[in-house]
C-alpha positions as CSV (number, residue, x, y, z in Angstrom):
1,M,-18.2,6.5,22.8
2,T,-21.4,7.7,21.1
3,S,-23.8,5.2,19.6
4,A,-25.0,7.5,16.8
5,F,-23.6,9.6,14.0
6,R,-25.1,12.2,11.7
7,I,-24.1,11.5,8.1
8,G,-23.7,14.7,6.2
9,G,-24.4,16.5,9.5
10,D,-28.1,15.7,9.6
11,L,-28.9,12.0,8.7
12,E,-28.7,10.3,12.1
13,V,-28.0,6.6,12.2
14,R,-26.7,4.1,14.7
15,R,-22.9,3.6,14.3
16,L,-23.1,-0.2,14.0
17,G,-24.8,-1.0,10.7
18,F,-25.3,-4.0,8.5
19,G,-23.8,-5.0,5.2
20,A,-26.2,-7.0,3.0
21,M,-23.7,-8.3,0.5
22,H,-23.7,-11.9,1.9
23,L,-27.5,-12.3,1.7
24,P,-28.4,-14.9,-0.9
25,T,-31.2,-13.9,-3.3
26,E,-32.1,-17.2,-5.1
27,E,-35.5,-18.5,-4.5
28,G,-36.2,-21.1,-1.8
29,P,-35.0,-21.6,1.8
30,P,-31.8,-19.5,1.4
31,R,-33.9,-16.5,0.3
32,E,-36.3,-17.0,3.2
33,N,-33.4,-17.0,5.6
34,A,-32.0,-13.9,4.0
35,L,-35.3,-12.1,4.5
36,A,-35.3,-13.2,8.1
37,V,-31.8,-11.9,8.7
38,A,-32.6,-8.5,7.2
39,R,-35.7,-8.2,9.4
40,R,-33.8,-9.3,12.5
41,A,-31.2,-6.6,11.9
42,V,-33.8,-3.9,12.1
43,E,-35.4,-5.6,15.2
44,L,-32.0,-5.3,16.8
45,G,-31.9,-1.6,16.2
46,V,-29.8,-1.3,12.9
47,T,-30.7,1.9,11.1
48,L,-28.1,1.7,8.3
49,I,-28.1,-1.1,5.7
50,D,-25.5,-1.1,2.9
51,T,-26.1,-2.7,-0.5
52,A,-25.0,-2.1,-4.1
53,Y,-26.1,-2.7,-7.7
54,M,-23.1,-5.1,-8.0
55,Y,-24.6,-7.4,-5.4
56,G,-26.5,-9.5,-7.8
57,G,-27.1,-6.9,-10.4
58,G,-29.8,-5.2,-8.2
59,T,-31.3,-8.4,-6.8
60,N,-29.9,-7.6,-3.3
61,E,-31.7,-4.3,-3.4
62,E,-34.9,-6.1,-4.4
63,L,-34.4,-8.5,-1.5
64,L,-34.1,-5.7,1.0
65,A,-37.2,-4.0,-0.3
66,E,-39.2,-7.3,-0.1
67,A,-38.0,-7.8,3.5
68,L,-38.3,-4.2,4.9
69,H,-40.6,-2.1,2.8
70,P,-42.4,0.0,3.9
71,Y,-39.4,1.1,5.8
72,E,-39.4,2.0,9.5
73,D,-38.8,5.7,10.3
74,G,-35.1,6.3,10.5
75,L,-34.1,3.2,8.6
76,Q,-31.7,4.1,5.8
77,I,-30.8,1.7,2.9
78,T,-27.7,3.0,1.2
79,T,-26.6,1.6,-2.2
80,K,-23.7,2.0,-4.6
81,V,-23.4,2.5,-8.3
82,G,-20.5,2.7,-10.8
83,V,-19.8,-1.0,-11.6
84,A,-21.5,-2.7,-14.5
85,R,-21.5,-5.9,-16.6
86,S,-20.0,-5.5,-20.1
87,G,-18.3,-7.3,-22.9
88,P,-19.2,-10.6,-24.5
89,T,-18.8,-12.6,-21.2
90,G,-20.7,-10.0,-19.1
91,E,-17.9,-9.5,-16.6
92,W,-18.1,-6.8,-14.0
93,K,-16.0,-3.7,-14.6
94,L,-15.8,-0.2,-13.4
95,D,-18.1,2.1,-15.3
96,G,-18.6,5.7,-14.1
97,R,-19.9,7.2,-17.3
98,P,-22.7,9.7,-16.5
99,A,-25.4,7.8,-18.5
100,V,-24.5,4.6,-16.6
101,L,-24.6,6.2,-13.2
102,R,-27.9,7.9,-13.9
103,D,-29.5,4.7,-15.2
104,Q,-28.3,2.7,-12.2
105,V,-29.7,5.3,-9.8
106,E,-33.0,5.4,-11.5
107,R,-33.2,1.6,-11.4
108,A,-32.2,1.6,-7.7
109,L,-35.0,4.0,-6.8
110,R,-37.5,1.6,-8.4
111,R,-36.0,-1.6,-6.8
112,L,-35.8,0.0,-3.3
113,R,-39.3,1.5,-3.8
114,V,-38.2,5.0,-2.7
115,E,-38.3,8.5,-4.3
116,R,-34.9,9.5,-2.9
117,I,-31.9,7.5,-1.8
118,E,-30.6,9.3,1.3
119,L,-27.0,8.1,0.8
120,L,-25.8,7.1,-2.6
121,Q,-22.1,6.0,-2.9
122,L,-19.8,5.7,-6.0
123,H,-18.7,2.1,-5.7
124,R,-15.3,2.8,-7.2
125,V,-13.7,5.6,-9.2
126,D,-13.6,4.7,-12.9
127,P,-10.1,5.6,-14.1
128,D,-11.4,5.9,-17.7
129,T,-14.0,8.6,-16.8
130,P,-13.0,12.0,-15.4
131,L,-13.7,12.1,-11.6
132,A,-15.4,15.4,-12.1
133,D,-17.9,13.8,-14.5
134,Q,-18.7,11.0,-12.1
135,V,-19.1,13.1,-9.0
136,G,-20.7,15.8,-11.1
137,T,-23.4,13.4,-12.2
138,L,-24.2,12.5,-8.7
139,R,-24.3,16.2,-7.8
140,D,-26.8,16.7,-10.5
141,L,-29.0,13.8,-9.3
142,R,-28.9,15.3,-5.8
143,A,-30.1,18.6,-7.2
144,E,-32.9,16.8,-8.9
145,G,-34.0,15.3,-5.5
146,K,-33.1,11.7,-6.3
147,I,-30.1,11.6,-4.0
148,G,-29.9,13.1,-0.5
149,R,-26.2,12.7,0.2
150,I,-23.1,11.5,-1.8
151,G,-20.5,9.1,-0.7
152,L,-17.3,7.5,-2.2
153,S,-15.8,4.1,-1.9
154,E,-12.2,2.9,-2.0
155,V,-10.7,6.3,-2.6
156,T,-7.4,7.9,-1.8
157,V,-6.9,11.2,0.1
158,D,-6.2,13.0,-3.2
159,Q,-9.4,11.6,-4.8
160,L,-11.4,12.6,-1.8
161,D,-9.9,16.1,-1.9
162,Q,-10.6,16.4,-5.6
163,A,-14.2,15.3,-5.2
164,R,-14.8,17.7,-2.3
165,T,-14.0,20.6,-4.6
166,I,-17.0,19.6,-6.7
167,V,-19.6,18.4,-4.2
168,D,-20.0,17.8,-0.4
169,V,-18.9,14.3,0.4
170,A,-20.9,12.7,3.2
171,S,-19.2,9.3,3.5
172,V,-16.3,7.2,2.5
173,Q,-16.4,3.4,2.3
174,N,-12.8,1.9,2.3
175,R,-11.4,-1.4,3.3
176,Y,-10.3,-1.1,6.9
177,N,-10.1,-3.3,10.1
178,L,-8.0,-3.9,13.1
179,L,-5.3,-5.7,11.1
180,D,-5.5,-3.8,7.9
181,R,-5.0,-0.1,8.3
182,E,-3.7,0.8,4.9
183,H,-6.3,3.6,4.6
184,E,-5.5,5.3,8.0
185,P,-4.7,8.5,6.1
186,V,-8.1,8.5,4.5
187,L,-9.7,7.9,7.9
188,A,-7.8,10.8,9.3
189,A,-9.0,13.0,6.5
190,C,-12.6,11.9,7.1
191,E,-12.3,12.5,10.9
192,A,-10.9,16.0,10.3
193,A,-13.8,16.9,7.9
194,G,-16.6,15.1,9.9
195,I,-17.2,12.6,7.1
196,A,-18.6,9.2,7.9
197,F,-16.1,6.4,7.4
198,L,-17.8,3.0,6.6
199,P,-15.1,0.3,6.7
200,W,-15.9,-2.7,4.5
201,R,-14.4,-6.0,5.6
202,P,-14.4,-4.6,9.1
203,V,-13.4,-8.0,10.5
204,A,-10.4,-9.9,9.1
205,W,-7.7,-12.0,10.6
206,G,-4.0,-11.9,9.9
207,E,-0.9,-13.7,11.2
208,S,-1.2,-16.1,14.1
209,G,0.5,-13.8,16.6
210,A,-2.0,-11.1,16.1
211,E,-4.9,-13.6,16.2
212,A,-3.6,-14.9,19.6
213,E,-3.5,-11.4,21.0
214,I,-7.1,-10.7,19.9
215,A,-8.2,-14.0,21.3
216,S,-6.5,-13.2,24.6
217,V,-8.3,-9.8,24.9
218,A,-11.6,-11.5,23.9
219,A,-11.2,-14.1,26.6
220,E,-10.5,-11.4,29.2
221,L,-13.7,-9.5,28.2
222,D,-15.8,-12.7,27.9
223,A,-16.4,-11.8,24.3
224,T,-15.6,-13.2,20.8
225,P,-12.7,-12.1,18.7
226,T,-15.2,-10.7,16.2
227,Q,-16.8,-8.5,18.9
228,V,-13.4,-7.3,20.0
229,A,-12.5,-6.3,16.4
230,L,-15.8,-4.4,16.0
231,A,-15.6,-2.7,19.4
232,W,-12.0,-1.6,18.6
233,L,-13.3,0.1,15.4
234,L,-16.1,1.9,17.2
235,G,-13.6,3.3,19.7
236,H,-10.8,4.0,17.3
237,S,-12.6,7.0,15.7
238,P,-15.9,8.7,16.2
239,V,-16.6,8.8,12.5
240,I,-16.3,5.1,12.0
241,L,-19.6,3.2,11.2
242,P,-18.8,-0.5,10.8
243,I,-21.1,-2.4,8.5
244,P,-20.4,-6.1,9.2
245,G,-22.3,-8.5,7.0
246,T,-23.5,-12.0,7.5
247,G,-26.1,-14.4,6.2
248,R,-26.8,-16.0,9.7
249,I,-28.9,-14.6,12.5
250,D,-26.6,-15.9,15.2
251,H,-23.6,-14.1,13.7
252,L,-25.8,-11.0,13.2
253,E,-26.7,-11.0,16.9
254,E,-23.0,-11.5,17.9
255,N,-22.0,-8.5,15.7
256,I,-24.6,-6.2,17.1
257,A,-23.7,-7.1,20.7
258,A,-20.3,-5.7,20.0
259,G,-21.8,-2.2,20.4
260,R,-22.2,-2.9,24.1
261,L,-18.6,-4.2,24.7
262,E,-16.5,-1.9,26.9
263,M,-12.7,-2.2,26.6
264,T,-10.1,-0.6,28.9
265,S,-7.4,1.6,27.6
266,A,-4.9,-1.2,28.3
267,H,-6.8,-3.5,26.0
268,R,-6.9,-0.8,23.3
269,D,-3.2,-0.2,23.7
270,R,-2.5,-3.9,23.1
271,L,-4.7,-4.0,20.0
272,D,-3.2,-0.8,18.6
273,R,0.3,-2.2,18.8
274,L,-0.6,-5.1,16.5
275,T,0.2,-3.0,13.5
276,G,2.3,-0.4,15.2
277,V,-0.4,2.3,15.5
278,A,-0.1,4.3,18.7
C-alpha cells in the first residue's frame, strides 16, 4: 500500500489528508484550538487539507490561511465552489452559474493568499445550469492560471463521463466509507482512469452487527474502530485519499495513526463482507 498519490498525475500528496469542515471559526478559545489543530495536522505530515466556500462562507478558508500561511512546500489547500447563499432568508443552495463560480474562485484566492489553487473542486453539480457551463468555467479559470487541477464532488458515473469530455478531471469527492458504498461504481471509474477519489464522511457507523465486527477487528489489531475504517479505505483502492475531519487534536492524531495500521487479508475479508462486497 503506497502512502502517496499524484493527483492529476503530478501533484503528489500523502494519501491520508485532513478535512477542515469541523474547525470552528468564531473568535476566542474555539478558534485558537482550531488553529492549533490545523497546525498539528501539518506537523503530523498531512499535505492535503480540504475546505470549501460553504464552510462558513469563506471563513474556514481564512482560518486555514491564518494558521498555515506561508504554506510549507508540498502542502496543498483544496477548496470547493458552487454553493451560495440566496433568497430572502439567505439559505444555501446550489449555484453553478459561471459568474458565481468565477467570483467564488477569485475570493478564495484572496482568502487563501495564493495566486493559484492547485486543486479546485465543484462542490455539487447545479441541475439548473448546464454541466458544460459549470465545468467549462473552471476550465477557463485553469487556462488563466488561477486553477491547477479540477475536481468534482458528489457526481454519478454519467456526470463524470460527461465532464471528462470537456476537461481533465483530477479528483472526485463523493460520500463513501466502510458501511456506505453506494458510490462504488464511481470509485471504480476513478480507479480505471487514475482519478483521485476523496471520500467525504470516511468514517460512519451503521447497524449494530456491523459495528460489533469492526470493534472485533479493532481489538485484534490493538486499534480503534475509526482507525480500522480508515485503514480499510486506504487498502480498498490505490486512488482513495481519505480526508477525515475533526476539531480535536487527540482525534486528529488517532486518525493519522491509521496510516500505519496493517491488516491481514483475513481481516479485510471480514470487513468486505459487511456490505456484501467481495
